[in-house]
Backbone bond lengths (Angstrom), bond angles and torsions (degrees), N, CA, C in turn:
res aa  C-N    CA-C-N  psi(-1)  N-CA   C-N-CA  omega(-1)  CA-C   N-CA-C  phi
1 X - - - 1.450 - - 1.534 108.90 -
2 X 1.332 117.47 132.17 1.467 119.28 -177.00 1.532 111.93 -69.20
3 X 1.320 114.48 152.60 1.464 120.40 175.13 1.527 108.97 -67.55
4 X 1.327 117.96 140.68 1.467 119.05 170.87 1.532 109.68 -61.18
5 X 1.313 116.45 147.03 1.463 121.25 176.26 1.524 107.41 -91.28
6 X 1.336 115.16 117.47 1.459 121.66 -177.42 1.527 108.82 -114.14
7 X 1.316 116.86 130.01 1.453 121.57 172.97 1.521 107.48 -101.38
8 X 1.317 116.70 132.93 1.463 121.07 176.77 1.520 107.56 -120.56
9 X 1.342 115.67 128.46 1.463 119.78 -173.81 1.523 110.27 -156.18
10 X 1.328 115.08 149.62 1.464 122.43 166.83 1.520 105.85 -115.24
11 X 1.310 116.74 125.31 1.458 118.64 178.80 1.519 110.59 -139.76
12 X 1.315 114.50 153.96 1.454 122.03 178.56 1.526 109.52 -79.88
13 X 1.323 115.86 171.22 1.467 120.44 178.56 1.524 112.03 -56.20
14 X 1.336 117.15 -32.78 1.469 120.91 178.40 1.528 112.16 -89.43
15 X 1.341 116.48 16.90 1.465 125.28 175.32 1.522 113.91 70.23
16 X 1.328 118.52 11.63 1.466 121.64 177.59 1.531 109.19 -70.10
17 X 1.349 114.89 133.16 1.466 120.97 176.99 1.525 112.63 -121.86
18 X 1.332 117.23 -10.60 1.451 118.74 -177.38 1.511 113.24 -157.09
19 X 1.337 113.51 158.75 1.466 120.99 175.71 1.526 106.91 -147.77
20 X 1.320 115.19 118.11 1.473 121.55 178.36 1.530 112.11 54.27
21 X 1.337 116.17 40.93 1.462 120.90 175.70 1.516 115.18 79.19
22 X 1.317 117.82 10.09 1.468 121.96 -179.58 1.526 109.21 -129.68
23 X 1.330 116.43 167.89 1.459 120.12 173.01 1.529 109.11 -67.46
24 X 1.333 118.04 142.92 1.469 119.79 -178.25 1.526 113.29 -85.75
25 X 1.314 117.66 2.25 1.464 122.07 178.28 1.522 107.93 -147.37
26 X 1.322 115.17 155.89 1.461 121.26 178.91 1.527 107.03 -120.65
27 X 1.336 115.15 100.30 1.464 121.32 -177.43 1.526 107.25 -122.42
28 X 1.335 117.66 99.86 1.467 120.26 -176.52 1.533 113.68 -53.94
29 X 1.332 117.82 -40.26 1.467 119.82 -179.32 1.523 110.99 -64.08
30 X 1.335 117.66 -37.02 1.460 120.62 177.85 1.530 110.70 -69.66
31 X 1.314 117.71 -40.19 1.469 120.02 177.14 1.527 110.43 -59.88
32 X 1.328 116.97 -41.17 1.467 120.56 178.25 1.529 110.81 -66.18
33 X 1.329 116.93 -42.34 1.475 123.00 177.21 1.523 109.81 -57.65
34 X 1.338 117.21 -49.03 1.457 122.64 179.30 1.529 110.13 -60.30
35 X 1.317 116.60 -47.23 1.464 122.36 179.15 1.531 110.46 -57.29
36 X 1.335 116.06 -48.52 1.467 120.63 -178.09 1.528 111.80 -64.56
37 X 1.326 117.17 -39.01 1.463 120.92 -178.39 1.528 112.42 -69.95
38 X 1.334 117.18 -33.25 1.471 120.33 -173.74 1.526 114.05 -96.01
39 X 1.328 118.68 -17.16 1.468 121.00 -177.47 1.530 110.19 -58.69
40 X 1.330 115.57 135.85 1.468 124.12 178.34 1.524 113.90 66.20
41 X 1.324 116.94 24.22 1.464 120.55 179.53 1.523 110.63 -131.31
42 X 1.318 115.66 172.32 1.454 122.75 177.37 1.518 109.19 -85.98
43 X 1.333 116.45 130.15 1.458 121.51 177.28 1.523 109.36 -117.58
44 X 1.317 115.59 129.34 1.464 122.78 178.04 1.520 106.34 -106.06
45 X 1.333 115.94 126.07 1.448 119.21 -175.53 1.515 110.98 -154.66
46 X 1.327 115.54 157.86 1.449 121.70 176.95 1.520 111.61 -77.17
47 X 1.312 115.20 170.78 1.470 121.66 -175.66 1.525 112.24 -60.95
48 X 1.332 118.24 -44.80 1.466 119.90 -177.50 1.529 110.07 -63.60
49 X 1.321 117.30 -44.14 1.471 119.70 177.23 1.528 110.39 -59.57
50 X 1.311 116.27 -42.57 1.464 120.55 179.58 1.531 110.71 -61.34
51 X 1.339 115.91 -46.94 1.463 119.70 -175.98 1.528 112.54 -69.75
52 X 1.321 118.39 -22.95 1.470 120.41 -179.23 1.528 112.13 -98.44
53 X 1.327 117.59 6.24 1.470 122.31 178.58 1.522 107.85 -117.78
54 X 1.338 117.86 85.24 1.466 120.27 -172.08 1.530 114.47 -62.89
55 X 1.327 117.70 -24.27 1.469 119.93 -176.48 1.526 112.21 -110.00
56 X 1.327 116.47 30.83 1.471 119.93 -176.81 1.525 111.66 -57.75
57 X 1.335 118.24 -33.13 1.465 120.45 -177.14 1.522 112.92 -87.45
58 X 1.314 116.81 -5.63 1.460 120.01 179.03 1.523 110.02 -66.49
59 X 1.304 115.79 158.96 1.469 122.00 174.63 1.522 113.70 57.06
60 X 1.332 116.44 33.28 1.454 120.65 171.51 1.513 116.36 77.53
61 X 1.327 117.93 12.90 1.474 118.66 178.23 1.527 110.22 -72.66
62 X 1.325 115.27 143.27 1.469 122.56 175.86 1.529 107.34 -113.29
63 X 1.347 118.76 100.08 1.457 119.39 -179.39 1.524 113.16 -79.46
64 X 1.338 114.29 139.68 1.457 122.99 169.23 1.528 104.69 -119.30
65 X 1.336 116.27 109.43 1.462 122.46 -173.17 1.519 109.68 -97.85
66 X 1.326 115.83 129.52 1.460 121.13 177.86 1.520 107.87 -93.74
67 X 1.334 114.61 111.31 1.459 121.31 -176.38 1.523 109.33 -165.05
68 X 1.328 115.24 157.36 1.468 118.95 172.16 1.533 110.58 -89.08
69 X 1.332 117.03 -6.26 1.463 122.41 -179.00 1.527 109.85 -86.13
70 X 1.321 116.09 92.17 1.467 121.69 -177.95 1.529 112.07 -66.36
71 X 1.339 118.03 -15.30 1.468 119.94 -179.42 1.529 111.93 -68.38
72 X 1.322 118.24 -13.24 1.461 120.52 177.43 1.525 112.11 -75.34
73 X 1.329 116.81 -16.08 1.466 119.99 178.72 1.520 109.36 -67.01
74 X 1.327 115.37 135.33 1.457 122.79 177.97 1.515 106.89 -158.97
75 X 1.295 119.16 171.56 1.466 119.03 177.57 1.535 110.39 -55.94
76 X 1.310 115.90 126.74 1.453 121.26 -179.43 1.506 114.92 87.24
77 X 1.336 118.27 -2.43 1.466 122.31 177.97 1.526 108.34 -130.44
78 X 1.329 115.86 114.71 1.456 120.41 176.59 1.521 109.08 -95.18
79 X 1.333 115.91 148.62 1.462 121.56 -179.69 1.522 108.41 -122.83
80 X 1.330 115.22 136.99 1.464 121.77 178.38 1.522 108.24 -129.74
81 X 1.320 116.13 148.16 1.462 120.72 -177.57 1.524 112.95 -78.42
82 X 1.351 117.20 -22.42 1.461 119.98 -175.78 1.526 109.62 -157.12
83 X 1.322 115.60 174.41 1.466 120.53 -176.98 1.528 112.26 -61.27
84 X 1.338 120.21 -48.40 1.475 118.08 -179.66 1.528 113.04 -58.27
85 X 1.332 117.28 -40.84 1.466 120.24 178.48 1.532 110.34 -65.46
86 X 1.335 117.08 -41.67 1.466 120.86 179.62 1.522 111.22 -62.61
87 X 1.321 117.08 -44.09 1.463 120.01 -179.74 1.527 111.20 -66.15
88 X 1.328 116.74 -37.77 1.471 120.20 177.82 1.529 110.33 -63.65
89 X 1.328 117.40 -43.26 1.475 120.53 176.81 1.525 110.29 -63.31
90 X 1.323 116.55 -45.65 1.462 121.30 -176.78 1.523 111.78 -63.38
91 X 1.321 117.10 -34.03 1.472 120.48 -179.75 1.525 111.65 -64.05
92 X 1.314 117.70 -22.69 1.473 121.39 -179.10 1.525 112.74 -86.19
93 X 1.332 116.67 -7.82 1.463 121.32 -176.18 1.526 110.40 -96.92
94 X 1.334 117.28 155.85 1.470 119.86 -179.40 1.525 111.75 -75.61
95 X 1.313 115.11 163.02 1.462 120.83 176.07 1.517 112.55 85.25
96 X 1.324 114.44 -173.94 1.452 120.70 179.36 1.520 110.09 -75.01
97 X 1.331 115.82 160.79 1.462 123.40 178.29 1.531 106.45 -113.22
98 X 1.345 116.40 108.65 1.460 121.85 -176.42 1.525 110.14 -116.99
99 X 1.323 116.72 122.42 1.456 122.50 176.34 1.528 107.05 -88.18
100 X 1.340 115.96 126.74 1.470 121.56 -171.57 1.528 113.43 -115.68
101 X 1.321 118.97 10.13 1.469 119.97 175.05 1.506 112.80 108.10
102 X 1.280 115.30 -177.61 1.449 133.11 4.52 1.521 113.74 -88.82
103 X 1.326 114.07 -150.82 1.460 121.61 -170.93 1.523 112.47 -52.98
104 X 1.326 117.90 -53.08 1.476 120.12 -176.15 1.525 111.11 -63.81
105 X 1.328 116.78 -38.62 1.463 120.08 -179.93 1.526 109.47 -65.90
106 X 1.331 117.07 -42.83 1.466 120.33 176.49 1.530 110.91 -62.07
107 X 1.325 117.41 -41.96 1.470 120.37 -179.71 1.530 111.12 -59.79
108 X 1.323 116.49 -39.45 1.465 120.50 -178.28 1.526 113.04 -78.27
109 X 1.327 117.96 -27.55 1.464 119.79 -175.44 1.522 114.02 -98.75
110 X 1.331 118.72 -19.95 1.459 119.72 -179.61 1.531 112.58 -54.68
111 X 1.342 119.91 -43.44 1.468 118.70 178.70 1.526 113.86 -62.56
112 X 1.339 117.43 -20.47 1.462 122.69 -178.47 1.524 112.43 -96.17
113 X 1.332 117.21 -10.27 1.461 122.08 -169.67 1.517 112.53 -66.53
114 X 1.329 114.14 137.58 1.461 121.87 173.39 1.523 110.52 -95.27
115 X 1.339 116.34 -26.67 1.461 120.98 -175.41 1.532 108.73 -145.71
116 X 1.320 115.28 143.90 1.457 121.98 175.22 1.522 107.87 -122.41
117 X 1.329 115.56 117.36 1.464 122.13 177.39 1.526 104.55 -100.67
118 X 1.317 115.29 103.97 1.457 122.08 -165.15 1.520 111.46 -117.31
119 X 1.312 115.23 130.89 1.459 120.79 164.68 1.518 105.76 -108.09
120 X 1.309 116.39 111.36 1.467 121.54 179.63 1.526 107.46 -96.02
121 X 1.323 116.63 114.25 1.458 122.18 178.52 1.523 107.08 -88.00
122 X 1.329 115.86 121.37 1.471 120.78 -172.33 1.522 111.53 -84.66
123 X 1.324 114.62 64.79 1.462 122.33 176.14 1.520 107.50 -165.04
124 X 1.318 116.96 146.61 1.465 118.02 169.08 1.528 107.97 -80.29
125 X 1.311 116.95 139.38 1.462 120.36 178.58 1.524 109.23 -129.47
126 X 1.316 115.54 158.60 1.456 121.53 176.32 1.531 108.59 -77.94
127 X 1.320 116.09 143.29 1.452 118.57 176.92 1.503 112.33 -178.49
128 X 1.337 115.27 179.00 1.457 121.10 -177.46 1.529 112.55 -131.17
129 X 1.336 116.12 6.69 1.461 120.85 -179.06 1.521 108.21 -134.57
130 X 1.349 116.28 133.58 1.458 121.60 -173.34 1.519 111.85 -121.02
131 X 1.322 114.95 151.87 1.455 121.84 166.14 1.526 106.04 -88.06
132 X 1.335 118.44 139.16 1.469 118.92 -179.18 1.531 111.64 -65.01
133 X 1.310 115.41 155.92 1.465 120.64 177.50 1.520 108.94 -62.17
134 X 1.313 116.85 126.29 1.464 122.36 -177.25 1.515 112.13 -115.05
135 X 1.327 118.17 -16.99 1.464 120.84 -169.19 1.525 113.81 -70.22
136 X 1.330 117.64 -17.27 1.472 119.66 178.53 1.533 111.94 -78.65
137 X 1.339 117.20 -13.91 1.459 121.01 178.67 1.529 109.11 -84.72
138 X 1.320 116.47 160.14 1.468 120.67 -178.46 1.522 110.17 -84.52
139 X 1.331 116.42 115.32 1.457 123.43 179.64 1.516 109.12 -127.96
140 X 1.320 115.00 152.04 1.465 122.49 172.38 1.516 106.61 -123.58
141 X 1.324 116.44 121.59 1.456 120.21 179.54 1.524 108.61 -75.59
142 X 1.347 116.06 123.43 1.461 120.10 -178.04 1.524 112.77 -108.39
143 X 1.333 116.88 -11.33 1.453 120.56 179.84 1.517 107.99 -161.15
144 X 1.351 116.14 146.33 1.462 120.02 -178.20 1.524 109.15 -157.43
145 X 1.345 115.20 142.59 1.453 120.93 175.16 1.522 108.88 -150.07
146 X 1.317 116.07 132.88 1.460 121.64 178.76 1.518 109.56 -85.66
147 X 1.322 116.64 151.58 1.446 121.59 176.16 1.516 110.18 -149.42
148 X 1.314 115.99 166.08 1.468 121.60 177.33 1.513 109.21 -161.20
149 X 1.325 115.49 150.81 1.459 121.60 168.84 1.526 106.75 -131.55
150 X 1.309 117.51 -166.42 1.464 118.28 -175.40 1.524 112.61 -71.47
151 X 1.341 117.89 -14.39 1.463 120.98 -177.87 1.533 114.56 -107.78
152 X 1.332 117.60 -32.06 1.459 120.04 -171.09 1.520 111.86 -141.56
153 X 1.337 114.42 152.88 1.458 122.49 162.50 1.522 105.57 -101.76
154 X 1.335 117.25 146.91 1.464 120.56 -178.04 1.515 109.27 -154.16
155 X 1.328 114.25 160.76 1.459 121.66 178.34 1.515 108.85 -127.94
156 X 1.317 115.45 125.57 1.464 121.25 170.56 1.518 106.73 -89.38
157 X 1.332 117.42 133.39 1.454 118.70 175.90 1.522 110.21 -149.01
158 X 1.327 114.63 155.47 1.459 121.74 174.15 1.523 105.94 -119.10
159 X 1.329 114.49 123.61 1.464 121.36 -178.93 1.522 108.24 -115.53
160 X 1.314 115.82 129.94 1.472 121.79 177.79 1.518 108.31 -103.15
161 X 1.326 116.36 136.70 1.467 120.49 180.00 1.510 109.08 -70.79
162 X 1.317 115.95 133.39 1.462 122.82 174.03 1.525 106.15 -96.45
163 X 1.315 115.83 118.28 1.477 119.52 -177.11 1.504 110.63 -112.15
């Protein structure tokens, strides 16, 4: 049986997920949540996300990088030319299959997603990278927890696709 396709993302109310190749907010609790959710699992991500995540292979993560640059392949790092190839490779690996971005990868995988692990940051932020609109799709919230720090209020939630 294939692994469910899970997208994990933190986005602002205006769907911003990035600014100049970095996260547009610094929320330690969300970073820990992301770390805990992805540790010991397969992560599918684009080249920029891979290059800006220096510890992607830490804690047992198996990255599958979507890029035309085959030189990024090395022991413990698989490279795929496109989303379908990346998902096919990821399905053969143990653990959960978590898509970690960026924008184009999310746009291509959202229609296929079985689960959305969402941190909704309750503020509009400046940025140049967006998460695609997801609210028009049928989701059932199966878990939710509110959080806040000195800069932001946010909600962690897990949404399951209703098919």
